[in-house]
DRENBAFI-659306 format. One record per residue (C-alpha): x, z, y; residue in three letters. Coordinates in steps of 0.02 Angstrom, whole numbers, plus 32768, in hexadecimal, padded with zeros to 4 digits. Example, Ala and Ser with C-alpha at 12.3 -4.5 7.8 and 13.67 -1.06 7.14 Angstrom:
// residues 2
826781867F1FALA 82AC81657FCBSER 
END
This chain:
// residues 495
3F31416B742BMET 3F7E40BF7411LEU 3FC940A67365ASP 4065403E7384THR 408F402B72CCLYS 3FF03FE5727DALA 3FBE3F3272A2ALA 3F0D3F3372EDPRO 3EC43EA87284PHE 3E753EAD71D9GLN 3EA53E1C7168ARG 3F5D3DEF717FPRO 3F653DB170CCASP 3EE23D2A70E9GLN 3EC43C8F7152LEU 3E2C3C6971BEPHE 3DEC3BBE7189ILE 3D3E3B747196GLY 3CF43C0F71E5GLY 3D2A3C88715DLYS 3DC03CE7711FTRP 3E153C8D708FSER 3EA13CB47017ASP 3F3B3C487038PRO 3F733BC56FBBSER 40113C286F91SER 40503CDB6F90SER 40D23CB67015SER 40D43D2F70A7ILE 41263D3D7151ILE 416C3DE67185GLU 41503E0D723DVAL 41D33E857282ILE 41B93F05730CASN 422F3ECA7395SER 42503F7A73D5GLY 42733FCF732FTHR 42A63F4272B7GLU 42263F88723CGLU 41A03F2671E0LEU 41043F19724BTYR 40953EB071DAVAL 40A13E2A7153ALA 402F3D947168VAL 40003D0470F7ALA 40723C6E7109GLU 400D3BCE7108ALA 40473B3B709FGLN 401D3A8270A9GLU 3F7D3A9C7044ALA 3F433B1E70C2ASP 3F663AAB7154VAL 3F023A2370FEASN 3E713A9B70E1ALA 3E723AD47197ALA 3E773A2271D8VAL 3DEB39EF7162ALA 3D813A7F71A2ALA 3DA23A507256ALA 3D8239987232ARG 3CDC39BD71DEHIS 3CA93A31726CALA 3CCD39A772E9PHE 3C8439147289ASP 3BEC396A723BLYS 3BD73A14728AGLY 3B733A4C7322PRO 3C033A777395TRP 3C2839D273EDPRO 3B6D39AC73F1ARG 3B433A477455MET 3B343A427511THR 3BC63A857574HIS 3B573B1475AALYS 3B343B4274F6GLU 3BED3B4374CDARG 3C0D3BAA756AALA 3BA03C327520GLY 3C1A3C44748FTYR 3CAD3C487509LEU 3C5B3CD77567ASP 3C3E3D3474C4ALA 3CF53D1B7494ILE 3D273D5D753FALA 3CBE3DFA7526ASP 3D163E1B7481GLU 3DC23E0274CEPHE 3D933E86754EASP 3D723EFD74BEARG 3E143ECD7466ARG 3E883ECD74FDALA 3EEB3F6574C4ASP 3F003F177417ASP 3F483E7A7467ILE 3FBC3EE274D4ALA 3FFB3F45743FGLN 401A3EA773D9ILE 40743E52746ATRP 40E63EE77488THR 41153EFB73D0VAL 412D3E4373A9GLU 417B3DFF7449SER 41C73E9574A1GLY 416A3E997545THR 41543F487589VAL 40A73F8F7565PHE 40833FC07619ASN 408E3F077643VAL 403D3EC675A4ALA 3FA33F3275BDGLN 3F693EF17667PRO 3F973E3E763CVAL 3F343E48759ASER 3E9C3E7E75FFGLN 3EA03DD47656THR 3E883D7175B5LEU 3DCB3D7575BESER 3DD13D25766AGLY 3E1D3C877621ILE 3D8B3C6E75ABTYR 3D0E3C977635ARG 3D613C1C76ACTYR 3D463B8C7634TYR 3C973BC7760AALA 3C6E3BBD76C3ASP 3CAB3B0876CALEU 3C143ADA765FALA 3BAD3AE576FEASP 3C0A3A6E7770ASP 3C953A0D7719PHE 3C7139517720PRO 3C63392B7667PHE 3BF738957698VAL 3C0F3835773BGLU 3BA037AA7779GLU 3BF0370D77C0HIS 3BB336667800GLU 3BF235E27786PRO 3C45354877D1LYS 3C4834D87738GLY 3B9434DA7701GLY 3B10355B76D2GLY 3AB635D37745ASN 3AF9367F7718VAL 3BAF36A976F5GLY 3BD7375076A7LEU 3C81379F7697LEU 3C6D38167604VAL 3CEB389A75D0ARG 3CDA38C67517GLU 3D3D393A74A4PRO 3DE038F47461VAL 3DB8393373B1GLY 3E1B39A3733CVAL 3EA53A027396VAL 3F403A507349GLY 3F763AE073B9ALA 40283B197396ILE 404B3BC273E5ILE 40F43C117413PRO 41283CC673FDTRP 41493CFE74B0ASN 40983D0874F7GLY 40243CD2746BPRO 3F7C3D1974A2ALA 3F863CCC754FLEU 3FBF3C24750DLEU 3F393C227486ILE 3EB83C3F750EALA 3EF93BB3757DHIS 3EEF3B3B74EALYS 3E523B737491CYS 3DDF3B9B7523ALA 3DE33AEC7570PRO 3DE33A9874C5ALA 3D483AFB7494LEU 3CEB3AD07534LEU 3D163A19751CALA 3CC93A1C746DGLY 3D683A117407CYS 3D8A3A6B7363THR 3E313AC1734DILE 3EB53AF472D0VAL 3F1B3B80731EVAL 3FC93B8872D2LYS 40133C3272FDALA 40CB3C58730FSER 411C3CAC7277PRO 41693D2D72EBGLU 40C93D567349ALA 40283D2F72EBPRO 3FC33DC9731AGLY 3F643D8473B0SER 3F293CF0734AALA 3EE23D6772C8TYR 3E843DC47350VAL 3E3E3D1D738CLEU 3E023CF572DCALA 3DAC3D9E72CEGLU 3D583D807375ILE 3D1D3CD27342CYS 3CD23D1B72A4GLU 3C7C3DA77304LYS 3C2B3D357388VAL 3BEE3CBB7303GLY 3C513C247339LEU 3C193B9372CBPRO 3C813B7C722DALA 3D203B177242GLY 3D203B157300VAL 3DB93B877303ILE 3E2C3B9B726DASN 3EC43C0C726EVAL 3F613C0A7204LEU 40173C3A7211THR 40A33BC771D8ALA 41583BA171F7ASP 419B3AFE723DARG 419E3A93719FGLU 40E73AB37177VAL 40B83AAA7230SER 40F939F87231GLU 407139CE71B2LYS 3FF239FC7237LEU 4046398B72B6VAL 404C38FA723BARG 3F9C391071F8HIS 3F3438727216PRO 3E9538D77232ASP 3EE0393672C5VAL 3EB938DA7367ASP 3F22394173DDLYS 3FB139BD73DAILE 3FC63A3F7462THR 406E3A967455PHE 40CE3B1974B5THR 41813B387484GLY 42323AF77491SER 425E3A4C74D3THR 42B93A267430MET 421B3A4473CBALA 41B439E8744EGLY 421E394D743BARG 41FC394E7380ARG 414239677397ILE 413838DD7419ALA 4191386473A5SER 411C388D7314LEU 4082387C7381CYS 40C637D873C4GLY 40CF37907314GLU 401237977306ARG 3FE3379773C0ILE 3F9D384873B4ALA 3F7F389F7458ARG 3FF3392D7486CYS 400C39AE750DTHR 40B739FE7512LEU 40E73A987576GLU 41A13AA77559LEU 423E3AFB7598GLY 42843B1D7643GLY 43213B4676A3LYS 42CA3B717744SER 43243B8377E9ALA 430D3BFE7877ALA 43533BB67918VAL 437F3C437990VAL 43903BFF7A40LEU 43FC3C4F7AC6ASP 43703C9F7B2AASP 43313D0A7A9ATYR 43693DBC7A7AASP 43DE3DC579E6VAL 43AA3E7379AEALA 42F13E4479B1ALA 43143DA7794CALA 43773E0B78CBALA 42EB3E8978B2GLN 42673E03789ETHR 42CE3D9C7825ILE 42F93E3677BETHR 42423E6177A9GLY 42173DB47767SER 42B13DAA76F6THR 428A3E4B7699THR 41D63E177675PHE 41C83DF875BALEU 42863E1175B2THR 429E3D667602GLY 42463D0F7570GLN 41E23CA375E7VAL 41F43BE675EFCYS 41D73BE476ABSER 424E3C7476D3ALA 42C03C5D7769LEU 436A3C5C7714THR 43D43BF2778AARG 43E93C437834ILE 442F3BC878B3VAL 44733C137955VAL 44E93BDF79DFSER 459F3BF979B7ARG 45BC3C757A45ASN 45323CE87A02ARG 45563CD27949HIS 45B93D727930ASP 453B3DD97992GLN 44AB3D9C7925LEU 450B3DB57883VAL 45343E6778B7GLU 447D3E8A78E4ALA 443D3E3F7841LEU 44BF3EA077DDGLY 448C3F43782EGLU 43D33F20780FALA 43F13EEC775APHE 44593F877734ARG 43C93FF27773ALA 434E3FAA76F4VAL 43254026766BARG 432A3FCD75C3VAL 42D140277536GLY 4239404474C9ASP 41B53FCA7507PRO 412C404C74E9PHE 418640C8755BASP 413740C17609ALA 41E340DC7655GLY 423040407609SER 42483FAE7680GLY 42773F3275F8MET 425D3F2D753CGLY 42B53ED074B0PRO 42C23E1A7488LEU 42453DE07407ALA 42B63DCA7371MET 43663DD4732EARG 438A3D1A7339ARG 43543D1873EFGLN 43CA3DA67418ARG 44553D4C73BAASP 44353CAF7421ARG 44373D0E74C5VAL 44D93D667495GLU 45293CC07463ASP 44FC3C72750ALEU 453C3D09756AILE 45E13CF8750EALA 45E43C3F7538LYS 45C93C6675EFGLY 46603CD875EEVAL 46CC3C5B758ESER 469F3BCD7605GLU 46D93C31769DGLY 463C3C7A76EBALA 464C3D297732THR 45ED3DAE76D0LEU 45AB3E1F775AALA 45323E8E76FBALA 44F53EAB764AGLY 452C3E3B75BDGLY 45203EB7752ESER 44A63F1874C3ARG 44743FBD7515PRO 44E6404574D2ALA 445A40C574C2HIS 43ED40577451LEU 44264046739CASN 438E3FE7735DARG 431A3F6473A3GLY 43493EB973E8PHE 43823EF87492PHE 43F73EA4750EILE 442B3ED775BDGLU 43EB3E70764FPRO 447F3E02767BTHR 44BE3DAD771AVAL 45443D277725PHE 45923CF277C9GLY 45FD3C5B77F7ASN 459D3BEF777DVAL 45B83B347780ASP 45173AD47763ASN 456D3A7376D8ASN 45953B0E7672GLN 45313B3275D5THR 44D93BCB761CILE 44993B6076ACALA 44603AD1763DARG 44113B2175A3GLU 43753B8B759EGLU 43AF3C38756AILE 43033C8A755APHE 43443D367585GLY 436A3DA1761FPRO 44033D3E7656VAL 441C3CF97706LEU 44993C797744SER 44C23C8077FDVAL 44FE3BD7783BILE 45503BBC78E6PRO 45203B267952ALA 456D3AE179F1ASP 44C83AC87A4CASN 440C3ABA7A37GLU 44103A047A04ALA 448F3A28797BGLN 442B3AC07943ALA 43933A527924ILE 440039D078CFGLU 44443A56785AILE 43963A997837ALA 435D39EA7805ASN 43F839C8779BASP 43A939FB76F5SER 434C39A97666ILE 42C43A29768ATYR 42443A347715GLY 41CA3ABF76ECLEU 41D63B3B777CASN 42373B60781BALA 422F3BD178B3SER 426D3BC87966VAL 429C3C6779C2PHE 428E3C517A7FTHR 42303C9E7B10ASN 420D3BF07B57ASP 416D3BA77B0EILE 419B3AF77B45GLU 42423B007AEAARG 41E93B487A52ALA 416D3AB97A4BTYR 41F33A357A6BSER 425F3A7979DEALA 41C93A8A796BALA 41A039D27980ARG 425439A37954GLN 42623A0E78B9LEU 423839B17818ARG 41D33A3B77C8SER 41233A577788GLY 41113AF777F0THR 416E3B2E788CVAL 41583BDF78CEGLY 41833C2F7974HIS 41EA3CCF7980ASN 41C03D0278CEALA 41AA3CC7781CPHE 41023C6F7820ARG 40963C297795SER 3FDC3C0A779EASP 3F7C3BCA7707PHE 3EDB3BCD776ESER 3F1F3B3477C9ILE 3F8D3ADC7748ALA 402C3AFE76E5PHE 40A53A84769AGLY 41493A2B76B8GLY 41A4399376F5PHE 4229393B768DLYS 424F398C75E4GLN 41E83A26760ESER 415139D275C6GLY 40BD395C75CBILE 4015398B7615GLY 3FD33A2A7664ARG 3F7F3ACB762CGLU 3F0D3B397692GLY 3E873B117711GLY 3E233A71770DLYS 3EC33A1276E8GLU 3ED03A747646GLY 3E263A35760CLEU 3E4D397C7624MET 3EC7396B7590PRO 3E3B399E7518PHE 3DC939137556LEU 3DC438587535GLU 3D7F37E975BETHR 3CFA376B7590LYS 3CA936E775FFTHR 3BF136C475DBVAL 3B9836357636ILE 3ADA362F7628LEU 3A4935CC766DASP 39F3366C76A5ALA 3A11372876B0LYS 39E03782760FPRO 396A38177614ALA 39ED387E75B5SER 3A6F3860763CPHE 3A8E3919765CASP 3A84395975A9VAL 3B3C39597580PHE 
END
């Protein structure tokens, strides 16, 4: 039977640095709170600047002197496959951690956690056919031109709290295949998945310093971003934090990949059934209690069907059972933490004060007296200039915005600093494709919330820089080198 109270990892009071568990430099701890009960889940060591320096030094030594970047891609792929096997064995641990820390319901967390291993195996398989070395005919002298893709170096991977295990995988798996070494900086609110990764790295015998794991808050995390021995930062989190990271990386021309916020639009065209759209949108909104950067939170519909859609969404939202995320009957769990619920409540209040129509939800569920719960909430008659239409809420709150016609609907959808995700609801594939090409968004789905890391994921505008997932997600961990030779070397295929 699953123990939902005990954290399923062994050394929360230590840090994983240089291939071994180490005592932190101070006695400072971070208390991780169960989002559904508000009780203490686990206390983990809080890294300080000295710990960041030690982790970076271990990663630097592993890159500069260790075997990892000097292995073939196929050799590194063997470790990725071994890590994948261990994640298969630990899938229920990951699901339990995710449910407790972030609030996603367990009957969703469990099947999603079983997909983690596939990310590591996908990148392991790229060792066979990805063009790490391409042959070209040089035009400016020499007989053989080689385009070589080499590891970028030491990577600082800064992980958010909403879906940590998945996001760790999409950063670490491609970085490992490339030959990089990594410092994983876990979120203070959700460090458990990073601890599981460290235990797995130890078990499979990953060379010392290739992956290092610590947990720190923002001030100490900035030391990682500023560190001169870190070649690249890969970050998922808020746009505000992303701006800061980008500016710090810019000071020293460090590479960075940023997967940031969103205020994604669903454009519901006049030929699509309103009730069907409402059911689909409700299902995606309640996933992870709306704590998803790519969630469809602005619903743009023609003015003459606005009230009908608001009514349908309100009915669907009121039918969602909010409760214990480990209860199989719950359709939505809590928000991850108190400050997140406070933020959502503040923005709901702002929506009301600015004149939007509260059509459903808006309060804490009356039957739940503990846990960071909030009702799924629908606003109608939202103006795209209102706060709830401009700011990322990161909770189960929808804004329904009326438009005069299809052209204005697309204009409204694009009128945002963000451009992470969007969807078009129509039965006409030609209209769907035409609208998709006009929407300024990193992903555009059809008749549903869509997101596919096996192709690529990332945003336009202030939703980020770079892509994660698929072959595109490997490229940011590689530097491109041109080599021009008089003849082809015998070791051409070694690396």
